[in-house]
N, C-alpha and C positions, 0 to 999 in steps of 0.2 A: 418514472418508476422509482420506488423507494428501495434502497439497498442498505444493509448494515455497513458502517464504516468504523474503523478502529484506528486510533493513533496511539502508538506506544513509544515511549522514550526508552531507548536501549543504550546503556553505557557499557559497550562491549570492550573487553580487554584488547582485542586485536583491532577492531574497526573504529574504536573510539565512540564518542557520543554522537548518536544519530536518531532520527525518527523512523519508525516502521509504520507505513501507511498501508492499511489492509482493507479490501473490499470484498463483500459477499459475492461469491461466484457459484452459481448453481449449474449443474450439468443437465442440459436439456435435450441432448441427443439420445433418443430412445434406443439407439443401437449401442450406446456406450455402457460398459459395465458399471460406470459411476452415475448412471442416470438417476436424477432426483437428489443426489447428494450435494452437500454444500462444503466449500472450502473457502479460504481467505486468499484472494489474489493479492500479492504483497510486493511492496516497493520500499527500498531503503533510501532515505533522504539524508545525505551526509551533512547538510547545513542545519538540520534539525529545526526547520521552520517552513512555513508556507510562503510563497513569494508575495511581495508587495509591489504595487505600481506595475511597471513593465518588466520587472525582474523575471528571469527564467532560472530555475534551479534544477540540477541534475536529480533524477529519480532512477535508481537502479532496480529493475525488476529482479526479485529473488524467487525462490521456489514457493509454490502455494503452501500455505500452512493449514493445519487441521482446523476445522470449524471451532472447536473448543479453545483454541489458542487465544481467541479474543478476550478470554477471561483471565489469562495468565498475568500475574504480577509477582515479582520476586527475583531470586537469584538463579541464573542458569549456571550450573557447575562447570568444571573444566571440560574443554572440548569446544566444539563448534558453537559460536554465539555466547561464550562465557561472559557473564556480566549481569548487571541489574536491569530489570525491565519494570517500567511503571506505566500504567495506562493513563493517558491524558484525555481521551475522548472515546466513547463507545455509544453509538446511537444510529438511527436510520437517517440517511440523507437523500435528497432528491438527486437522481442520476438521469441525465438527458441522453447520454450515449455510453455504452459499455461493450467494447469489443477488444480484440487482440492488439489493435493499434492505437486506440484512443478511449479515454474515459473523461466525460464531462460531468462534473458534480457541483453541488452547491453546499457550502459549509459556512455557517455563521453569516449568512446573507451575502456571501461572495461566491461567484462561479469560478471554478478552476478547471483547467484542462491538463490532463496528462497525455502526452503523445509520443509516439515512436520517434526517436532522434535519428534521422537519416545521415547526418554528417559525422557521427561517431561510429567507428568500426565495431564497437561492442554491441552485440545483438540485444543485450539487456538494458541498453541505455535509452531512457525516456527523459523528457523534460516535463516540468510542471510549471505552469504559468497561470496568472489570473486572466480570466477571459473577459 
């Protein structure tokens, strides 16, 4: 299946330089008040790169962002997230799996896997690796 993916470089005052990796998430539960709406499921990648070889990189899940956030570039003023945001990539990618515990996607000819990290106590901790 194809899903929108966005990579934004975020030079935040508090968190420092990192990448925000965002994926299209559509609410498909007909009983949900959000049914049919889209948001961006989001991860912060502190190393601001995708892994190479057998490397695994921490990806921290952050709150879902509004769908229109994929188009944002510019300066976030004082407060949460303060800093400069620049879009590095915005397009559809092939996604083999997309659920709460794992995302498998293809980007520039490489397959990557984001998966729930069981050995770190932080419930928002995921790892990203080349598959």
